[in-house]
C-alpha positions as CSV (number, residue, x, y, z in Angstrom):
1,M,-39.6,-87.0,-18.3
2,S,-40.3,-90.7,-17.9
3,M,-43.7,-90.3,-19.5
4,S,-42.1,-88.9,-22.6
5,L,-39.5,-91.6,-22.7
6,N,-42.2,-94.2,-22.2
7,A,-44.1,-92.8,-25.2
8,L,-41.0,-93.1,-27.4
9,I,-40.4,-96.6,-26.3
10,S,-44.1,-97.4,-26.9
11,E,-43.8,-96.1,-30.4
12,V,-40.6,-97.8,-31.3
13,F,-41.6,-101.2,-29.9
14,D,-45.3,-101.0,-30.7
15,K,-46.3,-101.7,-27.0
16,D,-49.0,-100.2,-24.9
17,L,-47.8,-97.9,-22.2
18,E,-49.2,-100.0,-19.5
19,D,-47.1,-103.0,-20.7
20,L,-43.9,-101.2,-20.1
21,D,-41.9,-101.9,-16.9
22,G,-38.4,-100.8,-15.8
23,N,-37.3,-104.2,-15.6
24,L,-37.9,-105.1,-19.1
25,S,-34.7,-105.8,-21.1
26,L,-34.3,-104.0,-24.3
27,Y,-32.6,-106.9,-26.0
28,E,-34.3,-110.0,-24.4
29,D,-37.8,-108.8,-23.5
30,L,-38.3,-106.3,-26.2
31,A,-36.1,-108.0,-28.7
32,M,-34.5,-104.7,-29.9
33,N,-33.0,-105.0,-33.3
34,A,-30.5,-102.6,-35.0
35,H,-33.2,-100.7,-36.8
36,Q,-35.1,-100.2,-33.5
37,Q,-32.0,-99.2,-31.7
38,Q,-31.2,-96.5,-34.3
39,E,-34.9,-95.3,-34.3
40,L,-35.0,-95.2,-30.4
41,G,-31.6,-93.3,-30.4
42,D,-32.8,-90.9,-33.0
43,L,-36.1,-90.1,-31.2
44,I,-34.3,-89.6,-27.9
45,E,-31.8,-87.3,-29.5
46,E,-34.7,-85.3,-31.2
47,Y,-37.0,-85.2,-28.1
48,F,-34.3,-84.4,-25.6
49,D,-32.5,-81.6,-27.5
50,G,-29.5,-83.6,-29.0
51,L,-29.0,-86.1,-26.1
52,S,-27.1,-89.0,-27.4
53,I,-27.4,-92.3,-25.6
54,D,-25.2,-95.4,-26.1
55,L,-27.9,-97.9,-26.2
56,T,-25.4,-100.7,-26.5
57,A,-24.3,-100.1,-23.0
58,I,-27.9,-100.2,-21.6
59,N,-29.8,-103.4,-20.9
60,T,-33.1,-102.5,-19.1
61,L,-35.7,-99.7,-19.5
62,Q,-34.8,-98.6,-15.9
63,E,-31.1,-98.2,-16.9
64,L,-32.3,-96.2,-20.0
65,F,-34.5,-93.9,-17.8
66,D,-31.6,-93.4,-15.3
67,S,-29.2,-92.5,-18.1
68,V,-31.6,-90.0,-19.7
69,V,-32.4,-88.3,-16.4
70,E,-28.8,-88.2,-15.4
71,M,-27.6,-86.7,-18.6
72,E,-30.4,-84.2,-18.8
73,F,-29.7,-82.9,-15.3
74,E,-25.9,-83.0,-15.9
75,E,-26.4,-80.7,-18.9
76,M,-28.6,-78.2,-17.1
77,P,-27.2,-74.6,-16.7
78,G,-25.7,-73.9,-13.3
79,N,-25.4,-77.6,-12.4
80,D,-21.9,-78.2,-11.3
81,L,-21.7,-81.7,-9.9
82,E,-18.0,-81.3,-9.1
Protein backbone atom coordinates (compact mmCIF):
# COMPACT_ATOMS: atom_id res chain seq x y z
CA MET A 1 0.00 0.00 0.00
CA SER A 2 2.81 2.43 0.85
CA MET A 3 4.51 1.69 -2.47
CA SER A 4 1.33 2.65 -4.32
CA LEU A 5 0.94 5.83 -2.30
CA ASN A 6 4.60 6.69 -2.83
CA ALA A 7 4.10 6.29 -6.58
CA LEU A 8 1.16 8.73 -6.50
CA ILE A 9 3.15 11.25 -4.45
CA SER A 10 6.12 10.86 -6.77
CA GLU A 11 3.88 11.59 -9.76
CA VAL A 12 2.19 14.65 -8.24
CA PHE A 13 5.37 16.27 -6.94
CA ASP A 14 7.69 15.05 -9.73
CA LYS A 15 10.07 13.46 -7.22
CA ASP A 16 12.09 10.26 -7.41
CA LEU A 17 10.79 7.51 -5.15
CA GLU A 18 14.09 7.33 -3.29
CA ASP A 19 13.77 11.03 -2.40
CA LEU A 20 10.53 10.48 -0.49
CA ASP A 21 10.69 10.25 3.28
CA GLY A 22 7.88 10.04 5.83
CA ASN A 23 9.19 13.13 7.62
CA LEU A 24 8.72 15.37 4.59
CA SER A 25 6.07 18.04 5.04
CA LEU A 26 3.52 18.31 2.25
CA TYR A 27 3.42 22.08 2.59
CA GLU A 28 6.93 23.06 3.63
CA ASP A 29 9.23 20.47 2.05
CA LEU A 30 7.15 19.57 -1.00
CA ALA A 31 5.53 23.02 -1.30
CA MET A 32 2.12 21.53 -2.09
CA ASN A 33 -0.14 24.04 -3.80
CA ALA A 34 -3.92 23.93 -4.32
CA HIS A 35 -3.59 22.24 -7.72
CA GLN A 36 -1.30 19.51 -6.36
CA GLN A 37 -3.56 19.05 -3.35
CA GLN A 38 -6.54 18.48 -5.65
CA GLU A 39 -4.55 16.17 -7.93
CA LEU A 40 -3.23 14.09 -5.04
CA GLY A 41 -6.68 13.86 -3.48
CA ASP A 42 -8.17 12.79 -6.80
CA LEU A 43 -5.48 10.15 -7.39
CA ILE A 44 -5.89 8.73 -3.88
CA GLU A 45 -9.65 8.59 -4.37
CA GLU A 46 -9.25 6.89 -7.75
CA TYR A 47 -6.57 4.40 -6.70
CA PHE A 48 -8.02 3.53 -3.30
CA ASP A 49 -11.63 2.97 -4.41
CA GLY A 50 -13.24 6.25 -3.43
CA LEU A 51 -11.14 6.96 -0.34
CA SER A 52 -11.44 10.65 0.50
CA ILE A 53 -8.64 12.21 2.55
CA ASP A 54 -8.74 15.71 4.03
CA LEU A 55 -5.27 16.81 3.00
CA THR A 56 -5.64 20.13 4.82
CA ALA A 57 -5.50 18.20 8.11
CA ILE A 58 -2.30 16.35 7.19
CA ASN A 59 1.21 17.75 7.43
CA THR A 60 3.74 14.97 6.77
CA LEU A 61 3.92 12.07 4.37
CA GLN A 62 3.90 9.71 7.36
CA GLU A 63 0.61 11.23 8.55
CA LEU A 64 -0.78 10.71 5.05
CA PHE A 65 0.37 7.07 4.97
CA ASP A 66 -1.11 6.46 8.42
CA SER A 67 -4.43 8.03 7.43
CA VAL A 68 -4.74 6.01 4.24
CA VAL A 69 -3.87 2.74 5.98
CA GLU A 70 -6.23 3.46 8.87
CA MET A 71 -9.11 4.36 6.57
CA GLU A 72 -8.52 1.41 4.26
CA PHE A 73 -8.56 -1.10 7.12
CA GLU A 74 -11.50 0.62 8.76
CA GLU A 75 -13.56 0.07 5.63
CA MET A 76 -12.66 -3.62 5.24
CA PRO A 77 -15.65 -5.97 5.51
CA GLY A 78 -15.84 -7.69 8.86
CA ASN A 79 -13.60 -5.17 10.58
CA ASP A 80 -15.50 -3.98 13.64
CA LEU A 81 -13.18 -1.84 15.71
CA GLU A 82 -15.85 -1.16 18.33
